[in-house]
C-alpha positions as CSV (number, residue, x, y, z in Angstrom):
1,M,0.0,0.1,0.0
2,S,2.8,2.4,0.8
3,R,4.3,1.7,-2.6
4,K,1.1,2.5,-4.3
5,K,0.8,5.7,-2.2
6,G,4.4,6.7,-3.1
7,K,3.7,6.2,-6.9
8,S,0.6,8.2,-6.6
9,I,2.3,11.1,-4.8
10,R,5.2,10.9,-7.4
11,S,2.6,11.1,-10.2
12,K,0.9,14.1,-8.6
13,V,4.3,15.9,-8.2
14,I,5.2,15.2,-11.8
15,I,1.9,16.5,-13.0
16,A,2.2,19.6,-10.9
17,V,5.7,20.2,-12.2
18,V,4.6,19.8,-15.8
19,A,1.6,22.2,-15.1
20,I,4.0,24.8,-13.7
21,L,6.3,24.5,-16.7
22,V,3.4,24.8,-19.2
23,A,2.0,27.8,-17.3
24,T,5.5,29.5,-17.2
25,A,6.0,28.8,-20.9
26,S,2.6,30.3,-21.7
27,L,3.2,33.3,-19.7
28,T,6.6,33.8,-21.3
29,F,5.0,33.6,-24.7
30,I,2.2,36.1,-23.9
31,V,4.6,38.6,-22.2
32,G,7.1,38.2,-25.2
33,K,4.3,38.7,-27.7
34,E,3.2,41.9,-25.9
35,L,6.8,43.2,-25.8
36,L,7.2,42.5,-29.5
37,T,3.9,44.3,-30.4
38,E,4.9,47.2,-28.2
39,T,8.4,47.3,-29.8
40,Q,6.9,47.2,-33.3
41,T,4.4,50.0,-32.5
42,K,7.4,52.2,-31.1
43,K,9.4,51.5,-34.3
44,E,6.4,52.5,-36.4
45,E,5.9,55.7,-34.4
46,A,9.7,56.6,-34.7
47,T,9.5,56.0,-38.4
48,D,6.3,58.2,-38.6
49,Q,8.0,60.9,-36.5
50,S,11.2,61.0,-38.6
51,A,9.2,61.1,-41.8
52,N,7.1,64.0,-40.3
53,E,10.3,65.8,-39.2
54,E,11.7,65.5,-42.6
55,K,8.5,66.9,-44.2
56,S,8.4,69.6,-41.6
57,E,11.9,70.7,-42.6
58,N,10.9,70.7,-46.2
59,S,7.6,72.6,-45.7
60,S,6.3,75.3,-43.5
61,T,3.0,75.5,-41.6
62,P,0.6,77.6,-43.6
63,T,-0.7,80.9,-42.1
64,V,-4.3,81.3,-41.3
65,E,-4.6,83.7,-44.2
66,E,-3.0,81.2,-46.6
67,V,-5.4,78.5,-45.5
68,E,-8.4,80.8,-45.8
69,E,-7.4,81.6,-49.4
70,I,-7.2,77.8,-50.1
71,Q,-10.6,77.3,-48.5
72,E,-12.2,80.2,-50.5
73,T,-10.9,78.7,-53.8
74,V,-10.2,75.0,-53.6
75,G,-12.7,74.4,-50.7
76,E,-15.4,76.4,-52.3
77,N,-15.2,74.6,-55.6
78,N,-15.1,71.2,-54.0
79,K,-17.8,71.2,-51.3
80,N,-18.7,67.5,-51.9
81,V,-15.2,66.6,-51.4
82,G,-15.0,68.7,-48.3
83,A,-18.1,67.0,-46.8
84,F,-16.6,63.5,-47.5
85,V,-13.2,64.7,-46.0
86,S,-15.0,66.0,-42.9
87,D,-17.0,62.9,-42.2
88,T,-14.0,60.7,-42.8
89,H,-11.8,62.8,-40.6
90,D,-14.5,62.5,-37.9
91,F,-14.4,58.6,-38.2
92,Y,-10.6,58.7,-37.7
93,N,-10.9,61.0,-34.8
94,D,-13.5,58.6,-33.2
95,T,-11.5,55.3,-33.9
96,T,-7.9,56.3,-33.4
97,G,-8.0,59.2,-31.0
98,Y,-7.1,59.0,-27.2
99,G,-4.9,55.9,-27.6
100,K,-7.5,53.9,-29.6
101,I,-5.0,53.6,-32.4
102,D,-3.2,51.0,-30.2
103,N,-6.3,48.8,-30.3
104,L,-7.9,49.1,-33.7
105,D,-11.0,47.5,-34.9
106,W,-9.7,46.2,-38.1
107,N,-13.1,45.4,-39.5
108,S,-14.2,49.0,-39.2
109,Q,-10.9,50.2,-40.6
110,T,-10.9,48.0,-43.7
111,N,-14.7,49.0,-44.2
112,M,-13.7,52.6,-44.2
113,A,-10.6,52.0,-46.5
114,E,-13.0,50.3,-49.0
115,K,-15.4,53.3,-48.8
116,I,-12.5,55.7,-49.3
117,V,-11.3,53.9,-52.3
118,A,-14.8,53.7,-54.0
119,T,-15.7,57.3,-53.1
120,L,-12.5,58.8,-54.3
121,E,-12.5,56.8,-57.6
122,Q,-15.8,58.6,-58.2
123,M,-14.7,62.1,-57.0
124,I,-11.1,62.4,-58.4
125,P,-12.1,62.7,-62.1
126,Q,-14.3,65.7,-61.1
127,V,-11.6,67.7,-59.2
128,K,-10.0,70.4,-61.2
129,N,-7.3,71.6,-58.8
130,E,-4.1,69.6,-59.4
131,N,-2.9,69.7,-55.7
132,L,-6.1,68.5,-54.3
133,K,-6.4,65.8,-57.1
134,S,-2.9,64.6,-56.3
135,D,-3.7,64.5,-52.5
136,L,-6.9,62.5,-53.1
137,E,-5.0,60.0,-55.3
138,S,-2.4,59.6,-52.7
139,T,-5.1,59.0,-50.1
140,R,-6.8,56.5,-52.4
141,Q,-3.6,54.6,-52.9
142,L,-2.9,54.6,-49.1
143,A,-6.4,53.2,-48.4
144,S,-5.8,50.5,-51.0
145,T,-2.5,49.7,-49.4
146,L,-4.3,49.3,-46.0
147,L,-6.7,46.8,-47.6
148,E,-3.6,44.7,-48.4
149,D,-1.5,45.4,-45.4
150,Q,-3.3,46.1,-42.0
151,S,-0.7,48.3,-40.5
152,T,-1.2,50.9,-37.8
153,S,1.1,53.3,-39.6
154,H,-1.2,53.2,-42.7
155,V,-4.2,54.2,-40.5
156,R,-2.2,56.9,-38.8
157,S,-1.2,58.3,-42.3
158,L,-4.8,58.2,-43.5
159,H,-5.9,60.1,-40.5
160,R,-3.1,62.8,-41.1
161,Y,-4.2,63.1,-44.7
162,F,-7.8,63.6,-43.8
163,H,-6.9,66.0,-41.0
164,D,-4.8,68.2,-43.3
165,L,-7.5,68.0,-46.0
166,D,-10.2,69.0,-43.6
167,I,-8.2,72.1,-42.8
168,A,-7.6,72.9,-46.5
169,L,-11.3,72.4,-47.4
170,N,-13.3,73.3,-44.4
171,E,-12.2,75.0,-41.2
172,Y,-9.0,76.1,-39.6
173,D,-8.5,78.2,-36.5
174,G,-4.7,78.6,-36.7
175,A,-4.1,76.6,-33.4
176,T,-4.6,73.1,-34.9
177,K,-1.6,71.2,-35.8
178,V,-0.9,70.8,-39.6
179,W,0.9,67.5,-40.4
180,G,2.2,68.9,-43.7
181,V,1.4,65.7,-45.6
182,T,-0.7,67.3,-48.4
183,K,0.1,69.4,-51.4
184,S,-3.1,71.3,-50.9
185,L,-1.7,73.0,-47.8
186,N,1.9,73.1,-49.1
187,P,1.7,74.1,-52.8
188,Q,5.1,74.3,-54.4
């Protein structure tokens, strides 16, 4: 009987040790995956920041007067584009602002990217201003890329395009940051 009891205890100890090893391996995997994701996000942010610094060095922030002139010409002649841009910018504010970009709902992001592609394919041929047309084409291409590669940096870039286009076509108070990603706000 004592031999049976000894085998039973030994089996329980072995099972407990195996369970501890499995739990430790699982925890290590989860923590490692979170660290990898965090590192990847930081690399994407650093890449975005250096790209934006480079753009900032090559372009200056437009004055309120310059933006108002763009709004009175380009914005006035493209009200349908301005409405679409405003609505899409609101979507990105709602889905990426206040840290939400770190936990994106990819279904809603890809649905919006599909809508952007379809809508801009209809709008671009009607736009006469070459800078706006170029910005819309770049935005359409970026949305297409997002459909192929679900990257946070693509979503961030789309948000910045719609932010700057919203300023160019709709309203600007002079205090809002301009990302400098559009030709519409940085004609050369």
